[in-house]
N, C-alpha and C positions, 0 to 999 in steps of 0.2 A: 336868438337870431330871428328877426321878424320875417314873415313870408306873406307875400301878397299875390293872389291869383291875378288881379287886374294888371299888376306890373308885368307879370310873365306874358299875359295876353297882349298887352300894349306893345311890348318889345317884339313879340312874334309878328304882330300885324305890321309894325313899322319896318322891320328888316325884311319880311316877306314882300311887302309893298315895294321896297327899294329893289329887291331882287327881280320882281316882275317888271319893273321899269327897265332894268338892265336887259332882261330877256327880250322885251319888246323891241328895244332899239338895236340890240346886238345880234339877235338870232332869229326871232319870229315876229313879223309885223302883223300880228293879229290884234284887232282893236279890243277884243275881250280881255286880253292881258293888261292893257293899259287901263281899262275901266276898272278891272278888279284891283289893280294896284292903287288907284285913286281911292276906291272904297276902303281898302285896308288902311291907307294912310289917314283918311278921315276918321275911321273907327279908332285908330290909335290915339288921335287927338281927343276924341270924345271920351275914351276910357281914362286918359291921364287926368288926375285931379289937379285943380288949380293950386297955386302956392299957398293960398289962405285956407284951404279945406283941411279938415281934421285928419284925414287919412294920408296926407301927403308924406309925412315922415316915415311911416311904415312902407309906403310905396317906394320912396327913395332908398331905404335901407335894404330892400329885398335883394338887389343884385350887387351889393357892395361886399366883395370878398378880397379886398386889397388888390393884388395883381394877378389873381388866378387866371382870368380870361383875357389878359392883355397880350399874351405871347402866342404866336402861331404854333402849332396848327389849330389850337382851340381858341377861337375868338367869339365875341358876341355875335358878329356878323354870320359866321358859319353855324353857330348853334341855333340862332333864331330864324335863319332863312332855310334851315333844314326841311321843315314841312313843305314849303313851297317848292324846293328843289326835288323832293321825292314825288310830289304830285305831278310836276311838270315832266319828270323823267318817265312816269307811267303813261302820260297822255301823248307826248311828242316823240318818244324814242321807239 
């Protein structure tokens, strides 16, 4: 089973960025959250290798476990947005 640290980091950046956009529009209208979300989304794009790059197959196979994380309560969304949710709960609660 191949494992790629950039794949885990890219997914964490992507889902945390999406969660920060949600928090910005739904709960807290602080511009810092929106800027941080955009930075995380851009970082996810930069980390993700192009289709023609050598490490792309290892990147794609990292998170492929058939249907392990497709059913609630454990989903990719909840797993990879967990760091952002923990940090926001520490700062805003």
